[in-house]
N, C-alpha and C positions, 0 to 999 in steps of 0.2 A: 195470965193477962198482965200481971204486975211487971213482968219482964219487958213487955212491949210499950210500957208507958213513955219511954224515951222518944218513941216515934212522934208522939203528939207535941213534943218540945221543939222538934226541928222546924216546922213552919214558923213558930214564933221567933226562933233564932234567925231564920232566913229573912223574916220581915224586918227585924231590927237591923240586920246587915244591909238589906236593900235600902232602907230608909237612910242609913248613914251614907251609903254610896251616892244616893240621889241628892242628899243635902250637900255633900262634898262637891259633886259635879255642878249643881246649881250655883253654889257659892263661887266655884272656879270660873264658871261662864259669866256670872255677874261681874266678877273682878276683871275678867278679860275685856268685857264690853265697856266697863268704866275706863280702863287704862288705854285701850286701843280703838274704841268705837269712833272717836273723832278723827283719828289718823286714817282709819279705813274709809270713813265718810268722805274725807278730803281727797282720797285717792279716786273716788267716783265723781268728784266735782266736774271734771271736763265732760264726762258722759251726761251728767245732769244738765249742764249748760247747753250741750248739743240737742238733747231731748226737748228742752224748753224752746230753743230756737226753731227746731224743726216743726214743733207743734204750732208755734206762732205763725210760721211761714204758711203752713197748710190752712190755718184759720184766716189769715190775711189775704190769701190768694182768692181772686174772684171765683165763684162756684163754677161758672161756665168754662174757665180756663183749667181748673182741676179736672173737670169731667172730660174735656178735650184731651188733656195729657194722659189720663187713665185709659181712655178709649184708644188713643194712639199706641200706648204701650201694649195693650191687650191685642191690638191688630198686628203689631210687629211680632209679638210672641206667637200668636196663633195663626196669622194670615187668614183670619175669618172675619168677614164683615158682620156676621150674626153675633159673634162674640163682642165685637166693638159696640154694636147696637144694644146688646143686653146690658153692657156696662153703663151706657148712657141712660137707659130706661131705669135701671136699679138706682143709680145715684140721683136722678131727677126725683124719683119717688121718695128716697131718703130725705132729700131737701124739702119736698112737699109736705111730708109728715113731721117736719121740725126736728129732725135728728142729725142735721148736717154737722153741727159743731162737735157733738159726741162721736160721730163717725170719724171725723178728721183726727180727733184725739186718739181714738182707738187705732186708726191706721198708722199714726205717727209712732205709737209704742210698738205695734206689731212689726212694722218695717224695721225699726231700730233693733228689736229683739231678734228678728230673723237674720238680719245682717250680722249681728254679734254671734248668733248660733252658727252661721255659715263660716264666719271668720275664725271661730274657735274650733268648730267641729270638723271641717275638712282637713286641717293640718293634723288633728288628733287621729282621724280616720286613716290618713296617709301613713302616720307613724305606726299605727296598729297593723296596717297591711305589710309594712316593711320589717316588722319585728314581732315574732310570736310571743316573746316575753312581755312586750308592751301590751299586746292583745290580751294575754292572760291576766295582766294587772288591771286593765281598763274595763274589761267585760263585766266583772262583778259589780264595779261602780255603776255601770250603765244599767245593770239589772236592778240595783237598789233604787236608782233615780226613776226608773220606769214603773216600779211596783209600789214605791212609797207614796201614800196619799199627799196631795199638794199641801194640805193644811199643816202637815207635820213639819215640812221644811220651811214653811212660812214663819214658824215660831222663832228659830234662832236668828233668821234674817231680820225680823221685826224687832226682836230684843236688841240686836246689834245696831241697826240703822234707823229704827223708828218706822213710822208709816210715811208713804209718799211714793214718788215715781221710781227711785233707784231700787228699793226693796222689791217693788213690783217687777221691774226689769229683771233682777236677779232670779226671782221666783219663776218668771216666764221662761227665761233662758235655761235654767236647770231642768224645767219640765219638758221643754221642747227640743233640746239639743241631742238626745240619744239617737233618734232616727238618722240624722245626717251623719253622725259618727259611724254608726253601724253600717249604713249603706255605702258610704265612701270606702270603708274597709272592705266590704263585700265586693263592690264594683271593681276595685283594683285587683283583688285576689282572683276574680273570675276572668281577668284578661288572659287570653291564650298564651301559654308559655312559648309556643313556636314563634308567635309574633315578636315577643320580647327577645328571643334568641336571634331572630333575623335582624332586629334593630341593633343588638350587640355586635353581630357579625359585620354590620355596616359601620361600626365604630362609634355608635351612640354612647355618650356618657350616661351614668345613672340619672343625672338631672334631665338630660334630653329624653331619656326613655320615659321618665315620669311625666314630663309636660308635653312631650310629642306623641307618646303612644298610650301610656296607661290612663292618664286623666281623660283624654278625648274618648277612648273606648269605654271607660267607666261612666262617662257623663250621663247616659240615660238612667243608670242606677242611682247616681248621686242626685240627679234631679228628682227622682222618686223620694229620696231622703229629705230633700229641701221641701218638697210638697207636703210630706208628713209633718215636718217641723213647723210649717206655716199653719197647718190645721191644728196642731197641738198648742201653738201660741194663741190662736183664736179661742181655743177651748178654755184657756186660762183667764180670759178677759173678765169673766164674772167673779172668779176667785180673787184676782188681782184688785178688783174694785173694793174688796173688803179691807184692803190696806192702803186705801187712798188714791188708787190710780183712776183718774177721771176718764170717762168714755162711755161706751154703750153698756158696760157692765153695771154701772151705778144705778141707772133707771131700772134695770132688771132686778137688782138687789132691793131697791126701794119698793118695787112692785110686790116682791115676795113678802117683805115685812109689813107692808100696808094694804096688801091685797088689791093693788091697782092692776086689774087683769089686762086692760088694753095697752097700758104703758109697757108692761112686761112683754106682751105679745109682739108689739111693734118693734121694740128694741131687740128682742130675741130674733125676730125675722130679719132685722138689719144685720145682725151677727151672722146668721145663716147665709144671707145673700153675699156678704163679704167672703165667707168661707167658700161658697160655691164658685164665685168669680176667681179667687186666688187659686183654687183647686183646678178649675178648667184651664185657666191661662197657663199655669205651670205645667200641667199634664200635656197640653197641646204643644208647648215649647219643647218638652222632653221627647215627644213623638217626632216632632220635626227634626230635632238634632239626631235622633236615631235613624230616621230616613236618610238624612244627609250623609251620615256615616255609612249607611248601607249602600247609598249611591256611590260614595267614594270607593267602597270596597269593590263594587262591580266594575267601576272605571279602572 
């Protein structure tokens, strides 16, 4: 037994080493945030200015005009009067129950985050589709982003940038961007090789093949990715409210801490209603684009 006594010393040594590593990493990150935090924050200033402007615009626009624009967009996307009428009913009820301002704040941050995710995600997805090496590098990162709990990556963002809109936007984009990257990559890779060969035979350049053939044919799959990205961005609303993002998430958080059942239920239902509207509109647009392509193929 005496010979095995060294086994009991290993955990203690490991703990000491781990503690040293953790202290070193904590110190290095604190030093980094002190030295570069302000520079990184100033880099995001234009985005913050745009967010504030967009939020003020939605809040200042008359409610009936906002509802009319949203109903119009949903009709153009879905070609369904039922969808447009549903949008009108949902937003009138949101206003009636006194949740209009918070809904506009939530919509402003969701729209900006979705546009950012699309703007960053589609080019990354295209790069992955064109290079197996890039795909092998990016895929593990996407796996980590999708499996890591949202609270974990809030920690470095908040330590670096404090609380407020920008840390919220970064957290939402990190959480919501993987589907649009994955499905852009998948959609382009699934494009029929024969179609690409035919385009090449007609003298199409790689750029013409990408924009004229691959992206249009991959559009239904890309739209499914955008749809998932919107859903995941909305799912982050309550978590983002913990770091100072105003909107429907804050009353839900308040209701959890103070046990205000009705407040939480109504604001939670408003988030669900937004999610269903965004989901139905984007899905029906994807179906229409697919039918349009199908019609084009038969023609």
